[in-house]
N, C-alpha and C positions, 0 to 999 in steps of 0.2 A: 504494500500500500504506500503510495507516494503522496506526500503533502507539501505545501509551500514552505514550511519550516522543517528542518531536519528533526526527526522524531525517533524516540525509543518507544516502540509499540509492544504492549502486552495484550495478546488476543485472549478472548474468553477461554477459561479452562474447560468449559463445557463442550468446546469445539463447535458450538452452534453459532448462528448469527447473533451478534450482540443485541441484548435487549435495552441496553443503555451504555453510556460512555462517560468516563471521567478524564478531564484534561488537567494535568498537573504541571504547574509552572515553577521552575527552580529559582533559587535566589541569585543574587548578584555574584558573578564569578563562577557559578556552577554550570551544570548542563543537565540535559534530560536524563542521562544515566544516573546522576545523583538522586533526583527525585523519584526515579523509577524503583528505588529500593523500598520506598513507602508503598508504591503501587504493588510491588511483589507481595508484600504482607497482606494488603487488602484483597488482592486477587483470589487468594485461597478461600476467602469467605464470600466473595461476590463472583461466582463462577460464570455468570452471564454478562459480565461487564467488560467492555473494551477500555483499556487504559492507554492514553496518548500523552507522552511526556516530551514536549518539544525542547530543542535548544532555542534560547532567545535569539532574536535576529541579528544582534551585533556582537562582535568580539569584545570582551571586557577590557576596558582601558587600563586596569591595574592588574589583570590576571589574564594574559594572552591565551592561555590554554582553556579559559572559561568564557562564558557569554554574559551579556547584560541585556535587559529589556530596554533600558535607557541609561544614559550616562548620569552618574551622581557626583562626579568629581568637579569641583570648582564651577558649579552651576547655580544660577539664581533660581528662586522658586518658579518664576515664569518660564525659564529655560527648561527646567525639569518637566513642567506640565506640557510644554510644547513637544518635547521629545517623547513623553509618555503617550501622547496622542498618536504619534507615528506607530509606536509599539502596539497600541490598542487596535489600530487598523489591521495589523498583521495577525494579532491573536483572534480578532473577529473573523478574518479570512480562514484561519485554521478551524475555528468552530464551525463555520459554514461548510467547509470541506468534510469534516467529520460527520456532520448531519447528512450531507448529500451522499457521501460514499457508503455510509452504513444504513441509509434509509431510516434515519431516526428523526423524531420530532424534538423540538427544543426542550420540552419538559422532561426529556430523557437524558439531558446533558447536565452534568455538574462540572464546575471548574474550581480551581483553587491553587494554592501554592504556599511557598515559604518565603518570607521576607519580601524582596522585590517582586517575587512571583505572586505573593498575596496582594500586593499593592495593585499590580496590573489586572489581576483577576477581579478585584472589587470594582475598579473603575470600569472595566469592560462589561462585567456581568450586569450591573444595574443600569447601564446606559443602553443595553440592547433592547430593541422594541419587541422582539420575540422572546418572551420570558423563558429563561433557562430554569432548570429545576432548583439548583442550589449552588452556594459558594462556600468553600472551606478555606479559612485563612489562618496561617501560622505566622506569628512574629512580624506582622506587617503594619500597615497604616493606610489611611485614605491619603492619596497623593495631594489633592487640593479640595478641601471641603466646599469652598464656594463654587468651584466648577461643577462638582458632583451634584450639589444641591440644585443647580440650574439645569441639570441634564438627566434627571431621573426619568427612566422610561418603563421600568418594570420592577417587580418586587419578589425576587427569588428569596428562599429561606437562606439564612446565613449563620455560620458558626465561626467565631473568632477565638483563637487560643494564643497565649503569650506567657513567657517566663517572667517572673517578677524581678529577676536579676539581669535582665537583658540590657546590655550597655550599647549595643549596636542600634537597635530600634527600641527605645524605652517603652515600658508597659503603659505609660501615660497615653500612648497613641491608641492602644486598645480601648481605653476609657473614652477617649475622644470619639473613636469610631462607633462605639456602642451607644453613646449619647446621640450621635448623628442619626444612626439607624432607628433608634427608639423614637426620636422626634419625627421621623419621616415614615412612621408606621410599618416598619419592617418586623418580621418575625425573626428575632435574633437570639442565638445562644452564645454564651462566652465562658471561658475558663482561664483563670490565671494560675500558673503552676508555681508552687513555692520552691525557692532555692534553685531556680532554673534559669540558665543563661540563654543565649541566642541559638536555640536548637529546638527540635521536636522530640520531646520525651516519649517514652513508651506509652504513658497514659494519654498523650496527645494523639498518637496513632490509633489507639483503641477508641477514643472518643470520636475521631474522624470516621472510623469504620462504622460505629453505631449510627452516626448521623447519616451516612450514605445508605445504610441498610434501611433506615426509617424513611428516607426520602425517595429512593430509587426503586425499592422493592415492595 
């Protein structure tokens, strides 16, 4: 299966046509193989799900072996937003390709990711006019709350998770996002992990799995 972004693909274990799909976006400097480790765990329990783990569209400016959804180095807030809009178009294209190739409807698609992958998933997911099923976010934030507030097009279910010791993306950004989504009438779940830094703990992968089971199955 060929998509516009280079992807790591985990086909359904059932060997049947996918009943749904999960698109997982890696963090800054990572790649699709990184985040596919999470998909490998979930796949055992979601045998009819297709997992698509793309490499972000740009080589990472500080880690040439990895990728970035948009540049974060020496950028103003406006520059980051503009560059994120370019990445959003590319993620939207991938979502459309997954829908068409696998003959799925948008309510059978969940997207999500870690850190920068969470950021681009939140922005892309709620701006889409065809409502996707849900969004899973780890250790991320809303890129620009003013922009997002003015561009809400749908209300997928959301779960956000974050470590309380995160020094890369402070946990205050989860609190900001949770307040934003509550104010805008989203069904949102959240979890803050104690003594957890910038990573996905085992409890986080388990909660993500439960969320997907509940929403996609």
